[in-house]
N, CA, C and O atoms as a GROMACS GRO file, in nm:
protein
  428
    1MET      N    1  -2.145   3.254   2.640
    1MET     CA    2  -2.081   3.152   2.550
    1MET      C    3  -2.227   3.125   2.470
    1MET      O    4  -2.344   3.098   2.497
    2SER      N    5  -2.152   3.145   2.366
    2SER     CA    6  -2.238   3.167   2.251
    2SER      C    7  -2.283   2.989   2.246
    2SER      O    8  -2.222   2.894   2.295
    3PHE      N    9  -2.453   2.991   2.145
    3PHE     CA   10  -2.451   2.829   2.134
    3PHE      C   11  -2.418   2.771   2.002
    3PHE      O   12  -2.450   2.656   1.971
    4GLU      N   13  -2.348   2.863   1.915
    4GLU     CA   14  -2.194   2.793   1.834
    4GLU      C   15  -2.053   2.778   1.861
    4GLU      O   16  -1.953   2.750   1.795
    5ARG      N   17  -2.070   2.796   1.937
    5ARG     CA   18  -1.938   2.750   2.008
    5ARG      C   19  -1.960   2.689   2.129
    5ARG      O   20  -1.844   2.690   2.172
    6LEU      N   21  -2.018   2.642   2.205
    6LEU     CA   22  -2.069   2.536   2.255
    6LEU      C   23  -2.133   2.420   2.157
    6LEU      O   24  -2.128   2.301   2.188
    7PHE      N   25  -2.174   2.453   2.077
    7PHE     CA   26  -2.233   2.269   1.959
    7PHE      C   27  -2.061   2.227   1.922
    7PHE      O   28  -2.010   2.115   1.928
    8PHE      N   29  -1.980   2.394   1.873
    8PHE     CA   30  -1.835   2.282   1.798
    8PHE      C   31  -1.746   2.276   1.914
    8PHE      O   32  -1.648   2.211   1.880
    9SER      N   33  -1.739   2.304   2.001
    9SER     CA   34  -1.676   2.234   2.128
    9SER      C   35  -1.724   2.132   2.198
    9SER      O   36  -1.660   2.077   2.287
   10VAL      N   37  -1.903   2.083   2.143
   10VAL     CA   38  -1.894   1.967   2.251
   10VAL      C   39  -1.905   1.884   2.127
   10VAL      O   40  -1.886   1.764   2.151
   11PHE      N   41  -1.929   1.912   2.006
   11PHE     CA   42  -1.887   1.802   1.843
   11PHE      C   43  -1.760   1.772   1.869
   11PHE      O   44  -1.742   1.652   1.892
   12GLY      N   45  -1.624   1.873   1.876
   12GLY     CA   46  -1.521   1.835   1.876
   12GLY      C   47  -1.468   1.746   1.948
   12GLY      O   48  -1.376   1.681   1.898
   13PHE      N   49  -1.514   1.716   2.096
   13PHE     CA   50  -1.528   1.676   2.191
   13PHE      C   51  -1.566   1.496   2.138
   13PHE      O   52  -1.509   1.392   2.102
   14PHE      N   53  -1.680   1.546   2.161
   14PHE     CA   54  -1.716   1.420   2.080
   14PHE      C   55  -1.689   1.336   1.997
   14PHE      O   56  -1.712   1.216   2.012
   15LEU      N   57  -1.626   1.395   1.879
   15LEU     CA   58  -1.536   1.341   1.741
   15LEU      C   59  -1.409   1.304   1.803
   15LEU      O   60  -1.360   1.203   1.753
   16ARG      N   61  -1.330   1.368   1.915
   16ARG     CA   62  -1.241   1.332   1.913
   16ARG      C   63  -1.194   1.195   2.032
   16ARG      O   64  -1.092   1.127   2.044
   17LEU      N   65  -1.309   1.199   2.095
   17LEU     CA   66  -1.402   1.070   2.119
   17LEU      C   67  -1.416   0.936   2.050
   17LEU      O   68  -1.383   0.833   2.109
   18GLY      N   69  -1.453   0.933   1.956
   18GLY     CA   70  -1.516   0.884   1.848
   18GLY      C   71  -1.374   0.806   1.796
   18GLY      O   72  -1.347   0.686   1.782
   19LEU      N   73  -1.314   0.899   1.779
   19LEU     CA   74  -1.133   0.911   1.738
   19LEU      C   75  -1.036   0.828   1.744
   19LEU      O   76  -0.957   0.765   1.675
   20LEU      N   77  -1.091   0.865   1.929
   20LEU     CA   78  -0.997   0.719   2.003
   20LEU      C   79  -1.022   0.560   2.029
   20LEU      O   80  -0.950   0.460   2.037
   21VAL      N   81  -1.172   0.591   2.039
   21VAL     CA   82  -1.251   0.445   2.041
   21VAL      C   83  -1.258   0.395   1.866
   21VAL      O   84  -1.314   0.293   1.827
   22VAL      N   85  -1.207   0.468   1.803
   22VAL     CA   86  -1.184   0.356   1.644
   22VAL      C   87  -1.002   0.290   1.689
   22VAL      O   88  -0.959   0.175   1.689
   23GLY      N   89  -0.931   0.427   1.724
   23GLY     CA   90  -0.798   0.364   1.755
   23GLY      C   91  -0.750   0.245   1.840
   23GLY      O   92  -0.676   0.149   1.817
   24LEU      N   93  -0.814   0.285   1.938
   24LEU     CA   94  -0.844   0.119   2.013
   24LEU      C   95  -0.921   0.013   1.957
   24LEU      O   96  -0.931  -0.085   2.031
   25MET      N   97  -0.980   0.005   1.844
   25MET     CA   98  -1.023  -0.067   1.840
   25MET      C   99  -0.925  -0.172   1.754
   25MET      O  100  -0.886  -0.288   1.753
   26VAL      N  101  -0.913  -0.031   1.674
   26VAL     CA  102  -0.790  -0.088   1.536
   26VAL      C  103  -0.702  -0.120   1.677
   26VAL      O  104  -0.750  -0.224   1.722
   27MET      N  105  -0.610  -0.082   1.752
   27MET     CA  106  -0.482  -0.137   1.807
   27MET      C  107  -0.522  -0.279   1.855
   27MET      O  108  -0.443  -0.373   1.839
   28VAL      N  109  -0.643  -0.295   1.914
   28VAL     CA  110  -0.747  -0.426   1.951
   28VAL      C  111  -0.693  -0.503   1.834
   28VAL      O  112  -0.605  -0.581   1.871
   29PHE      N  113  -0.712  -0.505   1.729
   29PHE     CA  114  -0.745  -0.598   1.679
   29PHE      C  115  -0.658  -0.643   1.599
   29PHE      O  116  -0.684  -0.753   1.549
   30VAL      N  117  -0.500  -0.560   1.550
   30VAL     CA  118  -0.392  -0.573   1.534
   30VAL      C  119  -0.292  -0.609   1.621
   30VAL      O  120  -0.171  -0.598   1.602
   31LEU      N  121  -0.382  -0.681   1.775
   31LEU     CA  122  -0.257  -0.741   1.846
   31LEU      C  123  -0.372  -0.862   1.856
   31LEU      O  124  -0.338  -0.980   1.838
   32ALA      N  125  -0.474  -0.836   1.878
   32ALA     CA  126  -0.547  -0.999   1.870
   32ALA      C  127  -0.497  -1.068   1.715
   32ALA      O  128  -0.528  -1.185   1.737
   33LEU      N  129  -0.448  -1.067   1.597
   33LEU     CA  130  -0.439  -1.082   1.465
   33LEU      C  131  -0.304  -1.144   1.503
   33LEU      O  132  -0.283  -1.259   1.465
   34SER      N  133  -0.206  -1.077   1.576
   34SER     CA  134  -0.109  -1.053   1.601
   34SER      C  135  -0.053  -1.226   1.696
   34SER      O  136   0.044  -1.300   1.679
   35LEU      N  137  -0.152  -1.230   1.777
   35LEU     CA  138  -0.151  -1.325   1.932
   35LEU      C  139  -0.195  -1.459   1.830
   35LEU      O  140  -0.146  -1.572   1.824
   36PHE      N  141  -0.318  -1.393   1.749
   36PHE     CA  142  -0.418  -1.553   1.724
   36PHE      C  143  -0.277  -1.579   1.581
   36PHE      O  144  -0.341  -1.640   1.495
   37MET      N  145  -0.162  -1.564   1.538
   37MET     CA  146  -0.100  -1.623   1.440
   37MET      C  147   0.029  -1.632   1.495
   37MET      O  148   0.123  -1.679   1.431
   38LEU      N  149   0.042  -1.584   1.628
   38LEU     CA  150   0.148  -1.631   1.736
   38LEU      C  151   0.125  -1.773   1.787
   38LEU      O  152   0.217  -1.854   1.799
   39VAL      N  153  -0.043  -1.809   1.825
   39VAL     CA  154  -0.054  -1.935   1.872
   39VAL      C  155  -0.100  -2.049   1.744
   39VAL      O  156  -0.105  -2.170   1.762
   40ALA      N  157  -0.123  -1.996   1.646
   40ALA     CA  158  -0.132  -2.110   1.544
   40ALA      C  159   0.026  -2.179   1.474
   40ALA      O  160   0.060  -2.296   1.457
   41TRP      N  161   0.087  -2.072   1.450
   41TRP     CA  162   0.251  -2.106   1.409
   41TRP      C  163   0.276  -2.203   1.576
   41TRP      O  164   0.255  -2.324   1.576
   42GLY      N  165   0.317  -2.139   1.693
   42GLY     CA  166   0.306  -2.237   1.801
   42GLY      C  167   0.277  -2.382   1.829
   42GLY      O  168   0.341  -2.468   1.889
   43LEU      N  169   0.139  -2.384   1.757
   43LEU     CA  170   0.077  -2.542   1.767
   43LEU      C  171   0.164  -2.609   1.613
   43LEU      O  172   0.194  -2.728   1.605
   44TYR      N  173   0.188  -2.532   1.530
   44TYR     CA  174   0.216  -2.599   1.419
   44TYR      C  175   0.384  -2.664   1.437
   44TYR      O  176   0.445  -2.766   1.404
   45ALA      N  177   0.418  -2.504   1.529
   45ALA     CA  178   0.543  -2.577   1.614
   45ALA      C  179   0.548  -2.733   1.649
   45ALA      O  180   0.596  -2.840   1.615
   46LEU      N  181   0.467  -2.673   1.739
   46LEU     CA  182   0.419  -2.822   1.847
   46LEU      C  183   0.446  -2.937   1.738
   46LEU      O  184   0.545  -3.006   1.712
   47ILE      N  185   0.316  -2.927   1.683
   47ILE     CA  186   0.262  -3.040   1.566
   47ILE      C  187   0.436  -3.141   1.472
   47ILE      O  188   0.449  -3.261   1.446
   48ALA      N  189   0.523  -3.038   1.453
   48ALA     CA  190   0.633  -3.061   1.361
   48ALA      C  191   0.710  -3.125   1.476
   48ALA      O  192   0.722  -3.248   1.472
   49ARG      N  193   0.774  -3.047   1.596
   49ARG     CA  194   0.794  -3.141   1.654
   49ARG      C  195   0.776  -3.275   1.710
   49ARG      O  196   0.884  -3.334   1.716
   50LEU      N  197   0.650  -3.364   1.766
   50LEU     CA  198   0.610  -3.413   1.794
   50LEU      C  199   0.611  -3.573   1.638
   50LEU      O  200   0.645  -3.691   1.650
   51LEU      N  201   0.568  -3.508   1.537
   51LEU     CA  202   0.586  -3.572   1.448
   51LEU      C  203   0.753  -3.613   1.362
   51LEU      O  204   0.790  -3.694   1.276
   52GLY      N  205   0.812  -3.514   1.438
   52GLY     CA  206   0.966  -3.542   1.413
   52GLY      C  207   1.042  -3.435   1.278
   52GLY      O  208   1.162  -3.449   1.253
   53ARG      N  209   0.981  -3.362   1.224
   53ARG     CA  210   0.946  -3.263   1.122
   53ARG      C  211   1.050  -3.163   1.181
   53ARG      O  212   1.064  -3.136   1.301
   54PRO      N  213   1.132  -3.103   1.056
   54PRO     CA  214   1.194  -2.932   1.120
   54PRO      C  215   1.109  -2.842   1.121
   54PRO      O  216   1.017  -2.821   1.041
   55VAL      N  217   1.143  -2.781   1.223
   55VAL     CA  218   1.043  -2.648   1.248
   55VAL      C  219   1.064  -2.540   1.157
   55VAL      O  220   1.174  -2.484   1.154
   56GLN      N  221   0.994  -2.514   1.102
   56GLN     CA  222   1.006  -2.406   0.952
   56GLN      C  223   1.003  -2.251   1.042
   56GLN      O  224   0.927  -2.265   1.138
   57PRO      N  225   1.056  -2.132   1.038
   57PRO     CA  226   1.041  -2.044   1.051
   57PRO      C  227   0.951  -1.970   1.014
   57PRO      O  228   0.919  -1.961   0.895
   58LEU      N  229   0.878  -1.880   1.140
   58LEU     CA  230   0.734  -1.786   1.037
   58LEU      C  231   0.780  -1.693   0.996
   58LEU      O  232   0.803  -1.607   1.080
   59ALA      N  233   0.820  -1.656   0.836
   59ALA     CA  234   0.876  -1.564   0.761
   59ALA      C  235   0.820  -1.547   0.632
   59ALA      O  236   0.801  -1.638   0.551
   60PHE      N  237   0.793  -1.413   0.616
   60PHE     CA  238   0.719  -1.367   0.481
   60PHE      C  239   0.858  -1.353   0.357
   60PHE      O  240   0.969  -1.306   0.381
   61THR      N  241   0.837  -1.376   0.300
   61THR     CA  242   0.942  -1.332   0.184
   61THR      C  243   0.873  -1.275   0.036
   61THR      O  244   0.785  -1.334  -0.028
   62ILE      N  245   0.940  -1.141   0.002
   62ILE     CA  246   0.917  -1.134  -0.098
   62ILE      C  247   0.989  -1.143  -0.266
   62ILE      O  248   1.111  -1.158  -0.265
   63LEU      N  249   0.950  -1.138  -0.348
   63LEU     CA  250   0.988  -1.226  -0.455
   63LEU      C  251   1.027  -1.127  -0.561
   63LEU      O  252   0.975  -1.138  -0.672
   64ARG      N  253   1.097  -1.049  -0.542
   64ARG     CA  254   1.109  -0.932  -0.611
   64ARG      C  255   1.108  -0.930  -0.766
   64ARG      O  256   1.054  -0.851  -0.844
   65GLN      N  257   1.194  -1.055  -0.791
   65GLN     CA  258   1.199  -1.103  -0.957
   65GLN      C  259   1.072  -1.111  -0.973
   65GLN      O  260   1.024  -1.007  -1.017
   66ALA      N  261   1.017  -1.174  -0.958
   66ALA     CA  262   0.858  -1.203  -0.997
   66ALA      C  263   0.776  -1.064  -1.001
   66ALA      O  264   0.690  -1.038  -1.084
   67GLN      N  265   0.817  -0.978  -0.894
   67GLN     CA  266   0.723  -0.846  -0.912
   67GLN      C  267   0.787  -0.783  -1.039
   67GLN      O  268   0.694  -0.741  -1.108
   68ALA      N  269   0.871  -0.766  -1.082
   68ALA     CA  270   0.968  -0.761  -1.170
   68ALA      C  271   0.981  -0.795  -1.300
   68ALA      O  272   1.053  -0.750  -1.389
   69GLN      N  273   0.945  -0.833  -1.298
   69GLN     CA  274   0.853  -0.978  -1.424
   69GLN      C  275   0.750  -0.962  -1.456
   69GLN      O  276   0.731  -0.980  -1.576
   70PHE      N  277   0.648  -0.926  -1.385
   70PHE     CA  278   0.521  -0.861  -1.435
   70PHE      C  279   0.500  -0.719  -1.460
   70PHE      O  280   0.409  -0.681  -1.532
   71PHE      N  281   0.597  -0.623  -1.392
   71PHE     CA  282   0.589  -0.539  -1.438
   71PHE      C  283   0.617  -0.542  -1.633
   71PHE      O  284   0.546  -0.506  -1.727
   72ARG      N  285   0.736  -0.594  -1.628
   72ARG     CA  286   0.772  -0.599  -1.774
   72ARG      C  287   0.698  -0.662  -1.842
   72ARG      O  288   0.699  -0.639  -1.963
   73ARG      N  289   0.628  -0.738  -1.799
   73ARG     CA  290   0.536  -0.854  -1.911
   73ARG      C  291   0.438  -0.781  -1.963
   73ARG      O  292   0.394  -0.808  -2.075
   74ALA      N  293   0.374  -0.644  -1.864
   74ALA     CA  294   0.240  -0.480  -1.844
   74ALA      C  295   0.347  -0.430  -1.948
   74ALA      O  296   0.298  -0.424  -2.061
   75ASN      N  297   0.455  -0.400  -1.943
   75ASN     CA  298   0.421  -0.283  -2.041
   75ASN      C  299   0.500  -0.354  -2.200
   75ASN      O  300   0.501  -0.285  -2.302
   76ALA      N  301   0.565  -0.508  -2.199
   76ALA     CA  302   0.535  -0.538  -2.353
   76ALA      C  303   0.452  -0.540  -2.418
   76ALA      O  304   0.449  -0.528  -2.540
   77GLN      N  305   0.328  -0.565  -2.307
   77GLN     CA  306   0.185  -0.615  -2.387
   77GLN      C  307   0.150  -0.509  -2.402
   77GLN      O  308   0.047  -0.515  -2.469
   78SER      N  309   0.196  -0.319  -2.360
   78SER     CA  310   0.164  -0.252  -2.410
   78SER      C  311   0.224  -0.181  -2.551
   78SER      O  312   0.151  -0.126  -2.634
   79ALA      N  313   0.334  -0.189  -2.558
   79ALA     CA  314   0.446  -0.200  -2.678
   79ALA      C  315   0.366  -0.170  -2.776
   79ALA      O  316   0.267  -0.242  -2.762
   80PRO      N  317   0.350  -0.080  -2.900
   80PRO     CA  318   0.345  -0.077  -3.025
   80PRO      C  319   0.351  -0.215  -3.079
   80PRO      O  320   0.389  -0.314  -3.016
   81SER      N  321   0.315  -0.213  -3.185
   81SER     CA  322   0.303  -0.309  -3.281
   81SER      C  323   0.444  -0.399  -3.311
   81SER      O  324   0.501  -0.507  -3.294
   82GLY      N  325   0.453  -0.249  -3.377
   82GLY     CA  326   0.586  -0.173  -3.498
   82GLY      C  327   0.712  -0.261  -3.398
   82GLY      O  328   0.781  -0.362  -3.412
   83ALA      N  329   0.691  -0.134  -3.272
   83ALA     CA  330   0.836  -0.183  -3.199
   83ALA      C  331   0.842  -0.287  -3.092
   83ALA      O  332   0.759  -0.301  -3.002
   84PRO      N  333   0.984  -0.383  -3.118
   84PRO     CA  334   1.014  -0.440  -3.055
   84PRO      C  335   0.992  -0.450  -2.887
   84PRO      O  336   1.036  -0.358  -2.819
   85ALA      N  337   0.928  -0.558  -2.827
   85ALA     CA  338   0.944  -0.554  -2.710
   85ALA      C  339   1.040  -0.469  -2.607
   85ALA      O  340   1.098  -0.394  -2.686
   86GLY      N  341   1.070  -0.450  -2.529
   86GLY     CA  342   1.171  -0.336  -2.379
   86GLY      C  343   1.252  -0.200  -2.496
   86GLY      O  344   1.365  -0.155  -2.477
   87ALA      N  345   1.157  -0.156  -2.614
   87ALA     CA  346   1.209  -0.064  -2.744
   87ALA      C  347   1.232   0.031  -2.636
   87ALA      O  348   1.163   0.028  -2.534
   88GLU      N  349   1.359   0.144  -2.662
   88GLU     CA  350   1.395   0.270  -2.624
   88GLU      C  351   1.414   0.338  -2.713
   88GLU      O  352   1.464   0.313  -2.823
   89VAL      N  353   1.355   0.478  -2.645
   89VAL     CA  354   1.371   0.616  -2.792
   89VAL      C  355   1.483   0.643  -2.736
   89VAL      O  356   1.493   0.670  -2.616
   90ILE      N  357   1.613   0.638  -2.844
   90ILE     CA  358   1.742   0.699  -2.808
   90ILE      C  359   1.762   0.826  -2.849
   90ILE      O  360   1.839   0.903  -2.791
   91ASP      N  361   1.705   0.850  -2.932
   91ASP     CA  362   1.709   0.989  -3.074
   91ASP      C  363   1.595   1.025  -3.061
   91ASP      O  364   1.500   0.947  -3.068
   92VAL      N  365   1.582   1.190  -3.034
   92VAL     CA  366   1.530   1.247  -3.058
   92VAL      C  367   1.543   1.418  -3.113
   92VAL      O  368   1.629   1.492  -3.066
   93ASN      N  369   1.472   1.450  -3.187
   93ASN     CA  370   1.497   1.584  -3.231
   93ASN      C  371   1.411   1.700  -3.171
   93ASN      O  372   1.292   1.733  -3.174
   94SER      N  373   1.535   1.752  -3.109
   94SER     CA  374   1.454   1.870  -2.980
   94SER      C  375   1.402   1.935  -3.084
   94SER      O  376   1.441   1.930  -3.201
   95ARG      N  377   1.266   2.029  -3.014
   95ARG     CA  378   1.256   2.191  -3.111
   95ARG      C  379   1.234   2.274  -2.976
   95ARG      O  380   1.250   2.210  -2.872
   96GLU      N  381   1.198   2.408  -2.968
   96GLU     CA  382   1.213   2.504  -2.894
   96GLU      C  383   1.026   2.555  -2.896
   96GLU      O  384   0.971   2.598  -2.997
   97VAL      N  385   0.967   2.538  -2.779
   97VAL     CA  386   0.815   2.567  -2.834
   97VAL      C  387   0.783   2.747  -2.789
   97VAL      O  388   0.815   2.802  -2.684
   98ASP      N  389   0.734   2.789  -2.870
   98ASP     CA  390   0.691   2.909  -2.877
   98ASP      C  391   0.573   2.935  -2.732
   98ASP      O  392   0.463   2.879  -2.736
   99SER      N  393   0.612   3.020  -2.616
   99SER     CA  394   0.486   3.072  -2.502
   99SER      C  395   0.392   3.076  -2.585
   99SER      O  396   0.395   3.120  -2.700
  100ALA      N  397   0.310   3.033  -2.529
  100ALA     CA  398   0.161   3.114  -2.606
  100ALA      C  399   0.133   3.218  -2.423
  100ALA      O  400   0.178   3.180  -2.315
  101THR      N  401   0.059   3.333  -2.444
  101THR     CA  402   0.064   3.451  -2.449
  101THR      C  403  -0.085   3.459  -2.346
  101THR      O  404  -0.107   3.573  -2.304
  102THR      N  405  -0.165   3.376  -2.312
  102THR     CA  406  -0.252   3.264  -2.208
  102THR      C  407  -0.188   3.220  -2.067
  102THR      O  408  -0.074   3.175  -2.058
  103ASP      N  409  -0.238   3.230  -2.005
  103ASP     CA  410  -0.160   3.116  -1.895
  103ASP      C  411  -0.231   2.969  -1.897
  103ASP      O  412  -0.316   2.934  -1.979
  104ARG      N  413  -0.173   2.878  -1.774
  104ARG     CA  414  -0.207   2.725  -1.794
  104ARG      C  415  -0.366   2.742  -1.814
  104ARG      O  416  -0.411   2.689  -1.916
  105LEU      N  417  -0.442   2.798  -1.744
  105LEU     CA  418  -0.568   2.779  -1.807
  105LEU      C  419  -0.685   2.840  -1.901
  105LEU      O  420  -0.808   2.841  -1.900
  106GLY      N  421  -0.603   2.881  -1.967
  106GLY     CA  422  -0.652   2.968  -2.096
  106GLY      C  423  -0.699   3.097  -2.090
  106GLY      O  424  -0.791   3.151  -2.151
  107ARG      N  425  -0.638   3.128  -2.025
  107ARG     CA  426  -0.737   3.287  -1.968
  107ARG      C  427  -0.678   3.380  -2.022
  107ARG      O  428  -0.716   3.496  -2.006
   0.00000   0.00000   0.00000
């Protein structure tokens, strides 16, 4: 067995071992974070019950309308000054473009 082959096999083993450790650390972090969120929400629910308030479920909402408005505002700001906001091209004069003898890299 040559030194190069031995080196790459040992290097590959430690690389796999390192990736396994990193993956396990990420998994433990995600589990700990989810457990923390569950405990925090349970504490919130317990306090709400003790105070006689209704318990709100833990929910993440996605406001699609707000996202759409963000992109519409960005598009309106980038529109040319002469064109109204949201203007679209509806009429185009097409023409044929002659193909060049060179390829795309200019050779």
